[in-house]
N, C-alpha and C positions, 0 to 999 in steps of 0.2 A: 517833568514826567509824572504821571499819576502813580500813586502808591497802588500796587496791585498784588494780588495773591491768587495762585492757582492751586486748587486742591484736586484730588483724584479726578473728579469729573465736574468741576465748577470753576468759575472765574469771578473775581470780584475786584473792583477798584473803587475810587472815590465817587464814581458816577453811576455805576451799574452793578448788577448781580446777574450772573448767568448760571443756572443750576438745574440739575435733574428734577423732574416733576415726580413727586410721590403722591400727591393728592390732586387728582384731576378735577375735583370740584372747583379748584382754583379758576377754571375756565368757564364756569357757568356764566352765561351772559356775554362771554367774549365774542366779538365779531370783527372779522377783518374784511367783511364785505363780499366774500366768496362763499357761497353756500357749501361747496364741497370741502373747503378748508375748515369752515366753522363746524361742520358735521364731523369731520375727522377729529379735531381737537376735543370736541365735547363728547363724542360717542365712540370713536374707534381707537384713539391713541392709547388708552389704558389697556385695551385688549392686546394691541400690538406690543406694548411693553411687557405684559404678562407672558405672551408667547415668544418673547425674545426676538421679535422681528425688527423692532426699532426702539429707540430711547428718546423720549421727549424732554426738552429743556425749556424752562421759562426764562424770560428776559425781563428784568425789572430795572427801573431807574431810581436812583437815590436823589433826594433833594439836598439842599445845602445843610439842612439840619440832620441829615443822615437817615431820614425816614425813607422807607422803601415803598414804591408804588405797587399796585396790583400788576399782574403781568401786562406788559405793553406789546409783547411779541412771544412767539414760540418757534421752536424748530425741532423736528424729529429727525434723528440720524440713524443710519445703518451702515454696515460694512459694504464695501464695493471694490471694484477693481477697474483699472483703466487700461484699455488696449490702445496703443499708439501705433500710427503708421511707422514703417521703417524709417521714413524721412524724418518724422518728428522725434523718434527715438535717437537717431544719430545726432540730431540737433541738440537734444537735451542731455543725453547720457553718453559717457565715454564707452568705448568697447569694453566688454566684460560685464557691463551693467545693463545690457539691452535684453530684457526679459520679454516674455509673451504678454504678461500683464503686470501692472504695478498697483500696490496697495493704496486704497482710497477710503474716504468716508463719504457717504452719500447723504445729501440733504433730501429727505423723503418729502417733507412738508415744511414750509416756512410761512408764517403769517404775522403781520403787524396789526394791532388793533386799529380800527378805522380812524379813530381820533388821533392816532400817532403817525399815520402814513404821510409820506413826503416831508418828514422832519428829520431824516437821517437815522431813525431807529433801526431799520433793517440793515443798513450799512454798518452801524455800530455793533449789532448782533453778529454780523459776519466777521468783523474785526475781532470781537471777543472769542468767537469760535476758532478763528485762525490762531489766535494767541494761545488758547487752551491746547490745541493740537501741537503747537511747538513746545510748550512747557511740560505737557503731561503725555507725551507720545509713548504709550506703553508697548506698542508694537509699531512696526514700520507703517507709516501713513504719509505718503508723498502728495496725494491729491485730494481735493474736495470736488465732488461731482454733484450735479443736479439735473433732473429732468424738468426743465422749466416750461411753464405754459408758453405756447408759441404765440405770444402777443407782444406788441411793441413795448408796452410798459414793463412787463416782467423781464423780457430779454434785455431791455435797456438797463434795468436795475442790476442784473448780474454782470453785464458788460461794463457798467460804470464801476463795479467792484472787481474788475480785472479778470472775470471769467471768460474763457474762450470756447467757441463751438468745437465739439470733438470731431464732427464730420459735417458733410453737406447732404448726407443721405436723408436727413429727417426734416428738411426744409418745409415740406408740406404736411408733416405730422402735427398732431395736437400738442405735442411737447417736443422740445429740443434738448439734446444732451450738451451740457456745458461742463467745463472743468477748470479748476484753479490749481496751479502748482505751488504748494506750500513752501518750496525752496525759494521762490521769489519773495514771499513774505518774510521768510527767515533772513534773507539777504538784506531786505529793506529795514528790518529791525536792527540788524547788526550795524548797518551803515548810518543809522540815525541816532 
């Protein structure tokens, strides 16, 4: 097992660091190959942070010498809520815990540097994010949500990381709503 530490809003182990961004100049020249994501992290994320609309985190890899890379990925997060159908509620929650909405954290934007794509960086970032929310859950947060681009590559990435479609009503939309139940991650960590 990797030596790991979680502080208020960051995660670190022998291989990576996941931390809040304080200096957005860190992303000058960063490109994930999608103009809208590049524009967001380089031009909009700082203002969203100042307006308390989202919080952006950088993801860095450590080499064997302990040196830390420039950001290889980023994620911007905000609060969210999940509405489940009565059938899904009954399947997941016992009577008495079936509310109208459930607390969640939303992935507003997530991008991996072009040179790091298809190398497991995005999945590793999601794993660190899930770990952070299990260890530093300051308020209730049961789910992770995302409005993912409605393309095969993006949807496949989230499905590979065990996200599920929230509904079928957005099949033709430009984005699809997916969610991940952090209780599943908690149980997998406890059982391993």
